[in-house]
N, C-alpha and C positions, 0 to 999 in steps of 0.2 A: 193382197188378193188371195182368197182361199183356193186351195188345191182342188182340182176336179177329182171325181171319183176314180178315174183311171190313174191319175198321178198318185193318189193316196194308196191305191192297191199296189202300184209299183214300189212305193216307199215301204209299205208294210212287208212286201215280199223281200225286198233288198235287206231290210234290217233283220228279218228272221234268218236269212241266209248268213248274215254276218254273225249273228248270235250263235248259230250252230257251227259255223266254220272256225271261229276264233275262240281261244281259251283265255286270252289276255287283252286288256284294253286300258287306255288312259281316259280319265274323265278330265276334260279341259275346259277352262273358262275362256270365252272368246270375246270378251268386252273390248270394244274399240278396234277390233280386227276387221279390216276391209275385205271385200270379196277378192280383190286382186292378190292381196297377201295370202289369203286362204288358198287360192288356186296355186300359188307358187309353193306353198307348203305341201299340197297334194302331189305336185310334181316331184318334190324332193323326197317324198316318202314312197314313191311308186316302186312296187316290188317288195316293200318292207311292211307297209301298213296301209290301212284305209280309214279315211276320215268320214264320219257321219254326223251331219247336223240336222236339226229339226225342232219342231215345237215340243215342249215338255209333255204336253198332254198326249200327243201322238206317240212319242217314244214310250211313255208309260203304258199306253194302250197296246202297243206291239209287244212289250215285255209280258204284259198280262196274258195276251193271246198265246204267246210262245210257251208260257208256263202251263197253260191249260192243255197244251199238246205234249209238254214234257214236264210232268209234275215233279220229278225228282231233280230237275236241273237247278243249280244254285244261282242262276242268273237273276233271280228275283231281287237280289240285294241292290241291283242297279236302279230299281224304281225309287229308292229312298233318296237318291242323289240327283234326280232330274229336277233340279231347282235352279232358277236363274238362267243366265245365258250360257248354257253348257253344251258340249258336244262329246262324241266318242271317237277315239283313235284305236281301232282294232288292229291287233298284230299277233303273230305266233312266233316272231323273232325275238331277238334280244331287247329287253326293255331299255337297257342303258343306251344302246345305239339309236333307238327311236327317240328317246328323250333328248339326245344330243342334237338330232335334226330339228326337233320341235323348238328347243331353246335357242338354236342358232338363227332361226328364221324370225327375227324381230326387226321392227322398223322404228326409226326416230319419229316423234310426233310432237307438234306444238301443244302448248297448254291452252285448252279451250275453256271458255267461260262456263262455269258450273260443273266442270269435270272434277273428280276426286283425285288428288295427287297421290300416286302410289309411292312416291319417295319424297324426301326433303328437297326443295328447290333452292339452291344457293346461287346468287348472282356474284361472280367474282369481282374483286376490285380491279381498277385499271381503266384505261380509256374506253369510251363507249362509241365513239364515232359520231356523236350527236353534237350539233352546234350549240353555242351558249344560249341561244334563244329558247331552248327547251328546258332550261333549268327549273322552271316552275313545275314541270311534269314530275321531276324527281323529288322536288320539295313536297308535292302532294302525297307521295308515298313515304315521306320522311326518310329519304336516303341522302346521306351526307355526300356532297360532291364538291369539286373544285374545277376551275378552268385551267387547263394546261395545254399549251401548244394549239390554241384555238378550238378546243373541243372539251366537252364535259368529261370529267374523270371521276369515277366512284372511289371514295377514300378507303372504305373498308368492305370486306365481304358482307353481303346482305342475305340473311335468312328470309327469303321472300315468302315461301309457302312451306308449311310443315306437312309431313305425310299424313294422309287422312282428311285433310282440309279441302274445302272447295276453292277452286280458283275463281277470283272475282275479275271484273272487267279491267280494272287498273293493272292488276298483276299480269293478266294475259296480254294487255297492250304493251307493257314494258318488255316482256319476254319476246314479243314479236318485233318490237323496235330494235332490240339488241340481237335479233336473229338467233335466239336460243331455243332449241327444241329439247326441253328437259326430260321428256318421257319417251319410253320405248314400249311398244305394244307388240304382243304376239300371243300364241296359245299358251296359257298359264296352266301348268299341271296342278290339279287339285287332289286327285286320288288315283289309285292304281287297283285294277281288278285282275286277279290272277288265280284261275282255277277255283273259283268260289270264295276266295279271300279278298277282302277290300281293306286297303291300308293307305296311309298318307304317302304322298309322292316323295317326301323327305327320306323315306326308308331307302330309296335308291342311292342316297349319298353314302350308304354303308357299303364300302367296297370289300373285295376279298382280303386286301391287306389289313383293313381295319378289323375284320372278323378274325384273321389269324393272330393279330396282336392281342385282341381281347381274350381269345381262347388261350393264348400263351400265358397271359396274366392270371387267368382263372386256374389254369393247370399248376402254375407255380404256387399259388395260394393253397390249393388242395394238398399239394405235396408237402408244403411247410407245416400245415396243420396236422397232417398224418404223421410226420416225423416227430413233432412235439408230443402228440398224444400216444405215440407208439402203436398206432393202428395202421397196419399195412393196407395200401390201396394200389391200384394200377399206376397212379401218378408218383407214389413215394417209393415203390419197390426198387426202381433203378438207382435212386439215391441211397437206399439202405444197402444195396449190394456194393455200390462204390465205397460207402463208408466202411463196410466190413472188410473190403479188400485193402483199403488203406491201413486199417488196424492190423490185419494179418501181415502186411509188408513191414510195418513198423516193428512188430514182434520179431519177425524173421531177421531183420537187420541187427537185432540184439543177440541173436544166436550164432554160435560159431560152427555148428555141425549140421545145421538144417537149412534147406532152401527149397524152392520150387521154381519151375521154369518161368512162370509169369512174373516172379519177383526179381529175376536176374537183371533186368534193365535198371531197376531202381537200386539194387545192390551194387551194380557196376558204377553208377553215377555218384553214390554216396561218398566214397573216399575223397573225390576231387573237391567236395565242398568242405569237409572237416579236417583233411590232412594238412592243409597249409603247405609250407615249404619244407617241413620236417619229414622224417620217415614215417612209414605206415604204422609201426608199432608204437612209436612215441605219440603220434597223433591219436591213436586209439586209447592209450593210457590217459592222455590229457582229457579226452572226451569223457572217459569213464570216471575221472576224478572230479569232474565239474559238479555233479549232483550233490556231493558230500557237503560243501559249504552251504548249499541251500538248506539241507536238513538242519545243520547247526544253527543257521539264522532263524529257522522256524522255532527251534527249541528256545533260543535266546529271547524271541519275541514273547514267550510266555511270561518272562520276567518274574515279578513277585505275585503272580496270580495263579498259585498252585491250587487247583480245584480239588485236590485230594487231602488238603489239610496238612501238608508237609511243613518242615521247619521254616520254609521261606515265608509262610503265611503268618506265623506268630513268633518265630525265634530270632527276630532282628533286635538291634539296639534301640529301636524307636519306641 
């Protein structure tokens, strides 16, 4: 039944007030949502958000009239998505909290003939509660069964309906017979409008923890590249300072008559790692003597490959 002129005027005025009062809204799909469920959702959102439903043509007309009065307003982007069975959920609060309320208000529903399956429907194996006289019904659907304890039992899990397919009469009858309500219906979030920006509702899955983790990864990558290239940036300077400090402490540990306050903690801890059970002087001499064999080994590794044409290259008995 078409709306009267008075009701249309009230609707136009209400939607214009919502467009001017709220800066954020959800665009929701309301397929298979009953009036009772919608009313319960309104109650759950009371004080947080307002739900507006209506014909697409009326909503586009209101948006056009609103833009004629507010030419610089970015709300015109909503006209492009007034397609199908959609509605608006206006809010100025936290989008995540409103989304939680919307997604929690769902209802199980039976599979109706001709409806599109939003998910895969799988009938689990096991007893069905049907008497053996109904075996022919399962055979028609090509479902393997057996008789166990006086009732029909499905042998294997059955992929009855794939997501996106239409439910036929036999499938709907089987699900009803087994008392299976495979679908759940509620307001489905399609898009989000926020201060002139329109984006997919999946963006709300990105939490502060995810953003922090991704930012940390990017910061580490920038710091690594800056250090390798020798190009200082705000991300790499702390690492450069730390590396320089470690180098200075290492040099100071090799000096006898020089130190500085910041290195004292490292110099104090060093003898406990290298002194072992012997005296401090003996441990120091042993530590100082360790590099000499390494130098000799490096010289020996040159072998008969004298690059300067020495006697080793041509003066052998070979």
